[in-house]
CHARMM-style PDB file with segment names, atoms N, HN, CA, C and O in Angstrom:
ATOM      1  N   MET     1      -5.721 -23.400  -2.125  1.00  0.00      PROA
ATOM      2  CA  MET     1      -6.231 -22.136  -1.599  1.00  0.00      PROA
ATOM      3  C   MET     1      -4.857 -21.397  -0.844  1.00  0.00      PROA
ATOM      4  O   MET     1      -4.755 -20.212  -1.162  1.00  0.00      PROA
ATOM      5  N   GLU     2      -4.103 -21.747  -0.178  1.00  0.00      PROA
ATOM      6  HN  GLU     2      -4.186 -22.709   0.081  1.00  0.00      PROA
ATOM      7  CA  GLU     2      -2.820 -21.297   0.426  1.00  0.00      PROA
ATOM      8  C   GLU     2      -1.825 -20.829  -0.557  1.00  0.00      PROA
ATOM      9  O   GLU     2      -1.133 -19.826  -0.383  1.00  0.00      PROA
ATOM     10  N   LEU     3      -1.785 -21.472  -1.435  1.00  0.00      PROA
ATOM     11  HN  LEU     3      -2.347 -22.286  -1.577  1.00  0.00      PROA
ATOM     12  CA  LEU     3      -0.816 -21.053  -2.642  1.00  0.00      PROA
ATOM     13  C   LEU     3      -1.535 -20.025  -3.485  1.00  0.00      PROA
ATOM     14  O   LEU     3      -0.843 -19.353  -4.250  1.00  0.00      PROA
ATOM     15  N   LEU     4      -2.565 -19.863  -3.447  1.00  0.00      PROA
ATOM     16  HN  LEU     4      -3.126 -20.409  -2.826  1.00  0.00      PROA
ATOM     17  CA  LEU     4      -3.191 -18.784  -4.097  1.00  0.00      PROA
ATOM     18  C   LEU     4      -3.288 -17.414  -3.289  1.00  0.00      PROA
ATOM     19  O   LEU     4      -3.136 -16.322  -3.836  1.00  0.00      PROA
ATOM     20  N   GLU     5      -3.519 -17.556  -2.126  1.00  0.00      PROA
ATOM     21  HN  GLU     5      -3.642 -18.443  -1.681  1.00  0.00      PROA
ATOM     22  CA  GLU     5      -3.596 -16.540  -0.995  1.00  0.00      PROA
ATOM     23  C   GLU     5      -2.073 -15.853  -1.126  1.00  0.00      PROA
ATOM     24  O   GLU     5      -1.848 -14.645  -1.195  1.00  0.00      PROA
ATOM     25  N   TYR     6      -1.061 -16.963  -1.143  1.00  0.00      PROA
ATOM     26  HN  TYR     6      -1.244 -17.945  -1.087  1.00  0.00      PROA
ATOM     27  CA  TYR     6       0.217 -16.614  -1.271  1.00  0.00      PROA
ATOM     28  C   TYR     6       0.395 -15.683  -2.203  1.00  0.00      PROA
ATOM     29  O   TYR     6       0.526 -14.501  -1.886  1.00  0.00      PROA
ATOM     30  N   ALA     7       0.426 -16.143  -3.604  1.00  0.00      PROA
ATOM     31  HN  ALA     7       0.321 -17.103  -3.861  1.00  0.00      PROA
ATOM     32  CA  ALA     7       0.518 -15.382  -4.806  1.00  0.00      PROA
ATOM     33  C   ALA     7      -0.218 -14.078  -4.764  1.00  0.00      PROA
ATOM     34  O   ALA     7       0.370 -13.049  -5.097  1.00  0.00      PROA
ATOM     35  N   MET     8      -1.559 -14.055  -4.347  1.00  0.00      PROA
ATOM     36  HN  MET     8      -2.037 -14.891  -4.076  1.00  0.00      PROA
ATOM     37  CA  MET     8      -2.027 -12.512  -4.185  1.00  0.00      PROA
ATOM     38  C   MET     8      -1.574 -11.720  -3.326  1.00  0.00      PROA
ATOM     39  O   MET     8      -1.877 -10.557  -3.590  1.00  0.00      PROA
ATOM     40  N   LYS     9      -0.847 -11.868  -2.208  1.00  0.00      PROA
ATOM     41  HN  LYS     9      -0.601 -12.813  -1.993  1.00  0.00      PROA
ATOM     42  CA  LYS     9      -0.233 -11.213  -1.087  1.00  0.00      PROA
ATOM     43  C   LYS     9       1.100 -10.944  -1.791  1.00  0.00      PROA
ATOM     44  O   LYS     9       1.478  -9.790  -1.592  1.00  0.00      PROA
ATOM     45  N   GLN    10       1.874 -11.630  -2.510  1.00  0.00      PROA
ATOM     46  HN  GLN    10       1.566 -12.567  -2.672  1.00  0.00      PROA
ATOM     47  CA  GLN    10       2.855 -11.179  -3.073  1.00  0.00      PROA
ATOM     48  C   GLN    10       2.815 -10.357  -4.464  1.00  0.00      PROA
ATOM     49  O   GLN    10       3.686  -9.582  -4.860  1.00  0.00      PROA
ATOM     50  N   SER    11       1.870 -10.625  -4.977  1.00  0.00      PROA
ATOM     51  HN  SER    11       1.162 -11.255  -4.656  1.00  0.00      PROA
ATOM     52  CA  SER    11       1.435  -9.607  -6.330  1.00  0.00      PROA
ATOM     53  C   SER    11       1.249  -8.141  -5.800  1.00  0.00      PROA
ATOM     54  O   SER    11       1.730  -7.128  -6.308  1.00  0.00      PROA
ATOM     55  N   THR    12       0.208  -8.247  -4.322  1.00  0.00      PROA
ATOM     56  HN  THR    12      -0.182  -9.069  -3.909  1.00  0.00      PROA
ATOM     57  CA  THR    12      -0.059  -7.041  -3.658  1.00  0.00      PROA
ATOM     58  C   THR    12       1.207  -6.238  -3.414  1.00  0.00      PROA
ATOM     59  O   THR    12       1.431  -5.086  -3.787  1.00  0.00      PROA
ATOM     60  N   GLU    13       2.043  -7.100  -2.678  1.00  0.00      PROA
ATOM     61  HN  GLU    13       1.861  -8.036  -2.375  1.00  0.00      PROA
ATOM     62  CA  GLU    13       3.462  -6.399  -2.153  1.00  0.00      PROA
ATOM     63  C   GLU    13       4.105  -6.002  -3.267  1.00  0.00      PROA
ATOM     64  O   GLU    13       4.689  -4.956  -2.981  1.00  0.00      PROA
ATOM     65  N   GLU    14       4.303  -6.302  -4.410  1.00  0.00      PROA
ATOM     66  HN  GLU    14       3.829  -7.151  -4.642  1.00  0.00      PROA
ATOM     67  CA  GLU    14       5.117  -5.880  -5.633  1.00  0.00      PROA
ATOM     68  C   GLU    14       4.421  -4.627  -5.885  1.00  0.00      PROA
ATOM     69  O   GLU    14       4.966  -3.524  -5.845  1.00  0.00      PROA
ATOM     70  N   TRP    15       3.247  -4.832  -6.134  1.00  0.00      PROA
ATOM     71  HN  TRP    15       2.804  -5.729  -6.166  1.00  0.00      PROA
ATOM     72  CA  TRP    15       2.314  -3.382  -6.382  1.00  0.00      PROA
ATOM     73  C   TRP    15       2.683  -2.356  -5.589  1.00  0.00      PROA
ATOM     74  O   TRP    15       3.308  -1.356  -5.940  1.00  0.00      PROA
ATOM     75  N   ILE    16       2.286  -2.622  -4.512  1.00  0.00      PROA
ATOM     76  HN  ILE    16       1.778  -3.434  -4.227  1.00  0.00      PROA
ATOM     77  CA  ILE    16       2.686  -1.457  -3.319  1.00  0.00      PROA
ATOM     78  C   ILE    16       4.210  -0.872  -3.277  1.00  0.00      PROA
ATOM     79  O   ILE    16       4.479   0.278  -2.931  1.00  0.00      PROA
ATOM     80  N   LYS    17       5.044  -1.729  -3.636  1.00  0.00      PROA
ATOM     81  HN  LYS    17       4.825  -2.663  -3.918  1.00  0.00      PROA
ATOM     82  CA  LYS    17       6.550  -1.293  -3.835  1.00  0.00      PROA
ATOM     83  C   LYS    17       6.572  -0.578  -5.049  1.00  0.00      PROA
ATOM     84  O   LYS    17       7.415   0.315  -4.962  1.00  0.00      PROA
ATOM     85  N   GLU    18       6.053  -0.586  -6.056  1.00  0.00      PROA
ATOM     86  HN  GLU    18       5.368  -1.312  -6.127  1.00  0.00      PROA
ATOM     87  CA  GLU    18       6.236  -0.052  -7.309  1.00  0.00      PROA
ATOM     88  C   GLU    18       5.415   1.312  -7.357  1.00  0.00      PROA
ATOM     89  O   GLU    18       5.643   2.192  -8.187  1.00  0.00      PROA
ATOM     90  N   ARG    19       4.421   1.389  -6.362  1.00  0.00      PROA
ATOM     91  HN  ARG    19       4.235   0.674  -5.687  1.00  0.00      PROA
ATOM     92  CA  ARG    19       3.696   2.643  -6.398  1.00  0.00      PROA
ATOM     93  C   ARG    19       4.791   3.521  -5.239  1.00  0.00      PROA
ATOM     94  O   ARG    19       4.934   4.739  -5.340  1.00  0.00      PROA
ATOM     95  N   TRP    20       5.391   2.838  -4.338  1.00  0.00      PROA
ATOM     96  HN  TRP    20       5.275   1.848  -4.256  1.00  0.00      PROA
ATOM     97  CA  TRP    20       6.231   3.706  -3.280  1.00  0.00      PROA
ATOM     98  C   TRP    20       7.388   4.185  -4.356  1.00  0.00      PROA
ATOM     99  O   TRP    20       7.684   5.370  -4.509  1.00  0.00      PROA
ATOM    100  N   VAL    21       7.847   3.369  -4.899  1.00  0.00      PROA
ATOM    101  HN  VAL    21       7.606   2.406  -4.775  1.00  0.00      PROA
ATOM    102  CA  VAL    21       9.175   3.858  -5.746  1.00  0.00      PROA
ATOM    103  C   VAL    21       8.977   4.696  -6.661  1.00  0.00      PROA
ATOM    104  O   VAL    21       9.932   5.373  -7.043  1.00  0.00      PROA
ATOM    105  N   ASN    22       7.643   4.870  -7.266  1.00  0.00      PROA
ATOM    106  HN  ASN    22       6.867   4.320  -6.956  1.00  0.00      PROA
ATOM    107  CA  ASN    22       7.190   6.043  -8.332  1.00  0.00      PROA
ATOM    108  C   ASN    22       6.797   7.171  -7.724  1.00  0.00      PROA
ATOM    109  O   ASN    22       6.212   7.963  -8.463  1.00  0.00      PROA
ATOM    110  N   GLY    23       6.959   7.538  -6.430  1.00  0.00      PROA
ATOM    111  HN  GLY    23       7.434   6.895  -5.829  1.00  0.00      PROA
ATOM    112  CA  GLY    23       6.547   8.860  -5.845  1.00  0.00      PROA
ATOM    113  C   GLY    23       6.521   9.126  -4.667  1.00  0.00      PROA
ATOM    114  O   GLY    23       6.323  10.245  -4.194  1.00  0.00      PROA
ATOM    115  N   TYR    24       6.718   8.126  -4.077  1.00  0.00      PROA
ATOM    116  HN  TYR    24       6.879   7.217  -4.461  1.00  0.00      PROA
ATOM    117  CA  TYR    24       6.498   8.204  -1.841  1.00  0.00      PROA
ATOM    118  C   TYR    24       7.718   7.757  -1.628  1.00  0.00      PROA
ATOM    119  O   TYR    24       7.730   7.010  -0.650  1.00  0.00      PROA
ATOM    120  N   GLN    25       8.889   7.908  -2.188  1.00  0.00      PROA
ATOM    121  HN  GLN    25       8.879   8.514  -2.983  1.00  0.00      PROA
ATOM    122  CA  GLN    25      10.045   7.677  -1.487  1.00  0.00      PROA
ATOM    123  C   GLN    25      10.620   8.674  -0.287  1.00  0.00      PROA
ATOM    124  O   GLN    25      11.617   8.400   0.381  1.00  0.00      PROA
ATOM    125  N   ASN    26       9.905   9.752  -0.143  1.00  0.00      PROA
ATOM    126  HN  ASN    26       9.095   9.974  -0.686  1.00  0.00      PROA
ATOM    127  CA  ASN    26      10.235  10.679   1.016  1.00  0.00      PROA
ATOM    128  C   ASN    26       9.707  10.218   2.274  1.00  0.00      PROA
ATOM    129  O   ASN    26      10.015  10.786   3.322  1.00  0.00      PROA
ATOM    130  N   THR    27       8.853   9.125   2.239  1.00  0.00      PROA
ATOM    131  HN  THR    27       8.602   8.664   1.388  1.00  0.00      PROA
ATOM    132  CA  THR    27       8.322   8.704   3.113  1.00  0.00      PROA
ATOM    133  C   THR    27       8.537   7.087   3.346  1.00  0.00      PROA
ATOM    134  O   THR    27       8.641   6.443   2.303  1.00  0.00      PROA
ATOM    135  N   SER    28       8.613   6.391   4.508  1.00  0.00      PROA
ATOM    136  HN  SER    28       8.528   6.914   5.356  1.00  0.00      PROA
ATOM    137  CA  SER    28       9.189   4.896   4.687  1.00  0.00      PROA
ATOM    138  C   SER    28       7.936   3.964   3.774  1.00  0.00      PROA
ATOM    139  O   SER    28       6.731   4.205   3.705  1.00  0.00      PROA
ATOM    140  N   LEU    29       8.645   2.952   3.196  1.00  0.00      PROA
ATOM    141  HN  LEU    29       9.624   2.755   3.252  1.00  0.00      PROA
ATOM    142  CA  LEU    29       7.439   1.875   2.930  1.00  0.00      PROA
ATOM    143  C   LEU    29       6.507   1.469   3.847  1.00  0.00      PROA
ATOM    144  O   LEU    29       5.419   1.072   3.431  1.00  0.00      PROA
ATOM    145  N   ASP    30       6.786   1.504   5.262  1.00  0.00      PROA
ATOM    146  HN  ASP    30       7.670   1.827   5.600  1.00  0.00      PROA
ATOM    147  CA  ASP    30       5.712   1.005   6.145  1.00  0.00      PROA
ATOM    148  C   ASP    30       5.141   2.313   6.314  1.00  0.00      PROA
ATOM    149  O   ASP    30       3.970   2.330   5.935  1.00  0.00      PROA
ATOM    150  N   GLU    31       5.520   3.312   6.710  1.00  0.00      PROA
ATOM    151  HN  GLU    31       6.471   3.298   7.018  1.00  0.00      PROA
ATOM    152  CA  GLU    31       4.290   4.511   6.573  1.00  0.00      PROA
ATOM    153  C   GLU    31       3.449   4.846   5.079  1.00  0.00      PROA
ATOM    154  O   GLU    31       2.417   5.515   5.110  1.00  0.00      PROA
ATOM    155  N   PHE    32       3.928   4.383   3.961  1.00  0.00      PROA
ATOM    156  HN  PHE    32       4.767   3.839   3.936  1.00  0.00      PROA
ATOM    157  CA  PHE    32       3.231   4.461   3.033  1.00  0.00      PROA
ATOM    158  C   PHE    32       2.078   3.481   3.046  1.00  0.00      PROA
ATOM    159  O   PHE    32       0.947   3.788   2.669  1.00  0.00      PROA
ATOM    160  N   LYS    33       2.458   2.157   3.548  1.00  0.00      PROA
ATOM    161  HN  LYS    33       3.377   1.907   3.854  1.00  0.00      PROA
ATOM    162  CA  LYS    33       1.563   1.203   3.494  1.00  0.00      PROA
ATOM    163  C   LYS    33       0.442   1.498   4.534  1.00  0.00      PROA
ATOM    164  O   LYS    33      -0.719   1.271   4.193  1.00  0.00      PROA
ATOM    165  N   GLU    34       0.674   1.936   5.647  1.00  0.00      PROA
ATOM    166  HN  GLU    34       1.616   2.121   5.924  1.00  0.00      PROA
ATOM    167  CA  GLU    34      -0.082   2.650   6.801  1.00  0.00      PROA
ATOM    168  C   GLU    34      -1.144   3.324   5.908  1.00  0.00      PROA
ATOM    169  O   GLU    34      -2.324   2.974   5.889  1.00  0.00      PROA
ATOM    170  N   ALA    35      -0.609   4.341   5.159  1.00  0.00      PROA
ATOM    171  HN  ALA    35       0.349   4.625   5.175  1.00  0.00      PROA
ATOM    172  CA  ALA    35      -1.415   5.497   4.681  1.00  0.00      PROA
ATOM    173  C   ALA    35      -2.417   5.049   3.605  1.00  0.00      PROA
ATOM    174  O   ALA    35      -3.485   5.624   3.391  1.00  0.00      PROA
ATOM    175  N   ILE    36      -1.981   4.000   2.971  1.00  0.00      PROA
ATOM    176  HN  ILE    36      -1.114   3.534   3.145  1.00  0.00      PROA
ATOM    177  CA  ILE    36      -3.004   3.337   1.983  1.00  0.00      PROA
ATOM    178  C   ILE    36      -3.924   2.461   2.520  1.00  0.00      PROA
ATOM    179  O   ILE    36      -4.889   2.094   1.849  1.00  0.00      PROA
ATOM    180  N   GLY    37      -3.661   1.910   4.162  1.00  0.00      PROA
ATOM    181  HN  GLY    37      -2.877   2.208   4.707  1.00  0.00      PROA
ATOM    182  CA  GLY    37      -4.696   1.089   4.533  1.00  0.00      PROA
ATOM    183  C   GLY    37      -4.122  -0.361   4.292  1.00  0.00      PROA
ATOM    184  O   GLY    37      -4.993  -1.204   4.510  1.00  0.00      PROA
ATOM    185  N   TYR    38      -2.967  -0.876   3.923  1.00  0.00      PROA
ATOM    186  HN  TYR    38      -2.260  -0.191   3.746  1.00  0.00      PROA
ATOM    187  CA  TYR    38      -2.711  -2.169   3.596  1.00  0.00      PROA
ATOM    188  C   TYR    38      -2.348  -2.596   5.162  1.00  0.00      PROA
ATOM    189  O   TYR    38      -1.771  -2.001   6.072  1.00  0.00      PROA
ATOM    190  N   ARG    39      -2.933  -3.854   5.048  1.00  0.00      PROA
ATOM    191  HN  ARG    39      -3.402  -4.338   4.309  1.00  0.00      PROA
ATOM    192  CA  ARG    39      -2.798  -4.936   5.988  1.00  0.00      PROA
ATOM    193  C   ARG    39      -2.170  -6.010   6.027  1.00  0.00      PROA
ATOM    194  O   ARG    39      -2.427  -6.689   5.034  1.00  0.00      PROA
ATOM    195  N   ASN    40      -1.302  -6.593   6.871  1.00  0.00      PROA
ATOM    196  HN  ASN    40      -1.093  -6.041   7.679  1.00  0.00      PROA
ATOM    197  CA  ASN    40      -0.297  -7.276   6.572  1.00  0.00      PROA
ATOM    198  C   ASN    40      -0.818  -8.963   6.089  1.00  0.00      PROA
ATOM    199  O   ASN    40      -0.004  -9.846   5.816  1.00  0.00      PROA
ATOM    200  N   ASN    41      -2.103  -9.124   6.065  1.00  0.00      PROA
ATOM    201  HN  ASN    41      -2.764  -8.407   6.287  1.00  0.00      PROA
ATOM    202  CA  ASN    41      -2.772 -10.246   5.180  1.00  0.00      PROA
ATOM    203  C   ASN    41      -2.792 -10.318   4.047  1.00  0.00      PROA
ATOM    204  O   ASN    41      -3.195 -11.340   3.493  1.00  0.00      PROA
ATOM    205  N   GLY    42      -2.342  -9.199   3.342  1.00  0.00      PROA
ATOM    206  HN  GLY    42      -2.015  -8.368   3.792  1.00  0.00      PROA
ATOM    207  CA  GLY    42      -2.689  -8.682   1.554  1.00  0.00      PROA
ATOM    208  C   GLY    42      -3.915  -8.133   1.248  1.00  0.00      PROA
ATOM    209  O   GLY    42      -4.515  -8.399   0.207  1.00  0.00      PROA
ATOM    210  N   ILE    43      -4.391  -7.252   2.243  1.00  0.00      PROA
ATOM    211  HN  ILE    43      -3.903  -7.036   3.089  1.00  0.00      PROA
ATOM    212  CA  ILE    43      -5.833  -6.909   1.950  1.00  0.00      PROA
ATOM    213  C   ILE    43      -5.617  -5.204   2.058  1.00  0.00      PROA
ATOM    214  O   ILE    43      -5.088  -4.664   3.030  1.00  0.00      PROA
ATOM    215  N   ILE    44      -6.065  -4.578   1.024  1.00  0.00      PROA
ATOM    216  HN  ILE    44      -6.495  -5.017   0.235  1.00  0.00      PROA
ATOM    217  CA  ILE    44      -6.099  -3.186   1.146  1.00  0.00      PROA
ATOM    218  C   ILE    44      -7.387  -2.690   1.729  1.00  0.00      PROA
ATOM    219  O   ILE    44      -8.422  -3.239   1.351  1.00  0.00      PROA
ATOM    220  N   GLU    45      -7.457  -1.570   2.737  1.00  0.00      PROA
ATOM    221  HN  GLU    45      -6.616  -1.124   3.044  1.00  0.00      PROA
ATOM    222  CA  GLU    45      -8.672  -1.288   2.623  1.00  0.00      PROA
ATOM    223  C   GLU    45      -9.171  -0.479   1.860  1.00  0.00      PROA
ATOM    224  O   GLU    45      -8.439   0.384   1.375  1.00  0.00      PROA
ATOM    225  N   GLU    46     -10.633  -0.522   1.513  1.00  0.00      PROA
ATOM    226  HN  GLU    46     -11.228  -1.223   1.906  1.00  0.00      PROA
ATOM    227  CA  GLU    46     -11.116   0.155   0.454  1.00  0.00      PROA
ATOM    228  C   GLU    46     -11.253   1.801   0.858  1.00  0.00      PROA
ATOM    229  O   GLU    46     -11.899   2.133   1.852  1.00  0.00      PROA
ATOM    230  N   LYS    47     -10.621   2.733   0.041  1.00  0.00      PROA
ATOM    231  HN  LYS    47     -10.096   2.463  -0.767  1.00  0.00      PROA
ATOM    232  CA  LYS    47     -10.508   3.946   0.390  1.00  0.00      PROA
ATOM    233  C   LYS    47     -10.538   4.777  -0.974  1.00  0.00      PROA
ATOM    234  O   LYS    47     -10.037   4.405  -2.035  1.00  0.00      PROA
ATOM    235  N   SER    48     -11.080   5.728  -0.792  1.00  0.00      PROA
ATOM    236  HN  SER    48     -11.487   6.031   0.070  1.00  0.00      PROA
ATOM    237  CA  SER    48     -11.028   6.440  -2.355  1.00  0.00      PROA
ATOM    238  C   SER    48      -9.816   7.169  -2.520  1.00  0.00      PROA
ATOM    239  O   SER    48      -9.278   7.698  -1.548  1.00  0.00      PROA
ATOM    240  N   ILE    49      -9.314   7.246  -3.731  1.00  0.00      PROA
ATOM    241  HN  ILE    49      -9.751   6.816  -4.521  1.00  0.00      PROA
ATOM    242  CA  ILE    49      -8.130   8.090  -4.155  1.00  0.00      PROA
ATOM    243  C   ILE    49      -7.999   9.542  -3.214  1.00  0.00      PROA
ATOM    244  O   ILE    49      -6.884   9.885  -2.822  1.00  0.00      PROA
ATOM    245  N   ASN    50      -8.761  10.052  -3.008  1.00  0.00      PROA
ATOM    246  HN  ASN    50      -9.667   9.772  -3.325  1.00  0.00      PROA
ATOM    247  CA  ASN    50      -8.656  11.450  -2.778  1.00  0.00      PROA
ATOM    248  C   ASN    50      -8.608  11.383  -1.103  1.00  0.00      PROA
ATOM    249  O   ASN    50      -8.152  12.396  -0.573  1.00  0.00      PROA
ATOM    250  N   ASP    51      -8.994  10.386  -0.286  1.00  0.00      PROA
ATOM    251  HN  ASP    51      -9.364   9.563  -0.716  1.00  0.00      PROA
ATOM    252  CA  ASP    51      -8.832  10.066   1.011  1.00  0.00      PROA
ATOM    253  C   ASP    51      -7.439   9.800   1.102  1.00  0.00      PROA
ATOM    254  O   ASP    51      -6.778  10.570   1.799  1.00  0.00      PROA
ATOM    255  N   ILE    52      -6.676   8.545   0.342  1.00  0.00      PROA
ATOM    256  HN  ILE    52      -7.213   7.919  -0.225  1.00  0.00      PROA
ATOM    257  CA  ILE    52      -5.339   8.493   0.256  1.00  0.00      PROA
ATOM    258  C   ILE    52      -4.457   9.238  -0.199  1.00  0.00      PROA
ATOM    259  O   ILE    52      -3.255   9.072   0.008  1.00  0.00      PROA
ATOM    260  N   LEU    53      -4.861   9.983  -0.752  1.00  0.00      PROA
ATOM    261  HN  LEU    53      -5.838  10.118  -0.921  1.00  0.00      PROA
ATOM    262  CA  LEU    53      -3.482  11.392  -1.522  1.00  0.00      PROA
ATOM    263  C   LEU    53      -3.772  12.411  -0.347  1.00  0.00      PROA
ATOM    264  O   LEU    53      -2.837  12.962   0.233  1.00  0.00      PROA
ATOM    265  N   GLY    54      -5.128  12.655  -0.002  1.00  0.00      PROA
ATOM    266  HN  GLY    54      -5.888  12.207  -0.473  1.00  0.00      PROA
ATOM    267  CA  GLY    54      -5.319  13.650   1.419  1.00  0.00      PROA
ATOM    268  C   GLY    54      -4.401  12.874   2.622  1.00  0.00      PROA
ATOM    269  O   GLY    54      -3.411  13.480   3.033  1.00  0.00      PROA
ATOM    270  N   ASP    55      -4.661  11.786   3.086  1.00  0.00      PROA
ATOM    271  HN  ASP    55      -5.465  11.293   2.753  1.00  0.00      PROA
ATOM    272  CA  ASP    55      -3.672  11.160   4.002  1.00  0.00      PROA
ATOM    273  C   ASP    55      -2.355  11.423   3.771  1.00  0.00      PROA
ATOM    274  O   ASP    55      -1.616  11.670   4.724  1.00  0.00      PROA
ATOM    275  N   LEU    56      -1.886  11.406   2.483  1.00  0.00      PROA
ATOM    276  HN  LEU    56      -2.486  11.206   1.709  1.00  0.00      PROA
ATOM    277  CA  LEU    56      -0.288  11.240   2.433  1.00  0.00      PROA
ATOM    278  C   LEU    56      -0.015  12.881   2.320  1.00  0.00      PROA
ATOM    279  O   LEU    56       0.952  13.377   2.898  1.00  0.00      PROA
ATOM    280  N   ALA    57      -0.740  13.513   1.701  1.00  0.00      PROA
ATOM    281  HN  ALA    57      -1.525  13.111   1.231  1.00  0.00      PROA
ATOM    282  CA  ALA    57      -0.331  15.080   1.837  1.00  0.00      PROA
ATOM    283  C   ALA    57      -0.163  15.416   3.243  1.00  0.00      PROA
ATOM    284  O   ALA    57       0.761  16.207   3.434  1.00  0.00      PROA
ATOM    285  N   LYS    58      -0.842  15.011   4.357  1.00  0.00      PROA
ATOM    286  HN  LYS    58      -1.592  14.369   4.201  1.00  0.00      PROA
ATOM    287  CA  LYS    58      -0.877  15.439   5.690  1.00  0.00      PROA
ATOM    288  C   LYS    58       0.721  15.167   6.223  1.00  0.00      PROA
ATOM    289  O   LYS    58       1.332  15.970   6.928  1.00  0.00      PROA
ATOM    290  N   GLN    59       1.149  14.156   5.847  1.00  0.00      PROA
ATOM    291  HN  GLN    59       0.653  13.503   5.275  1.00  0.00      PROA
ATOM    292  CA  GLN    59       2.427  13.187   6.471  1.00  0.00      PROA
ATOM    293  C   GLN    59       3.717  14.419   5.579  1.00  0.00      PROA
ATOM    294  O   GLN    59       4.847  14.435   6.068  1.00  0.00      PROA
ATOM    295  N   PHE    60       3.465  15.251   4.473  1.00  0.00      PROA
ATOM    296  HN  PHE    60       2.548  15.238   4.076  1.00  0.00      PROA
ATOM    297  CA  PHE    60       4.443  15.827   4.128  1.00  0.00      PROA
ATOM    298  C   PHE    60       4.136  17.383   4.423  1.00  0.00      PROA
ATOM    299  OT1 PHE    60       4.981  18.239   4.163  1.00  0.00      PROA
TER     300      PHE     60
END
């Protein structure tokens, strides 16, 4: 189970980095993670896309 959780967290980290590289580099990676509601335990808070984009737009 621990191995599965580790793999899921790594997969999520990779996905977040890819999204950040593909258009949000004008903010730090940590700020981007905070804006999308990423928690260190590998869970992303459930938010609508419009809410996430609105949060990111406020930072620019």
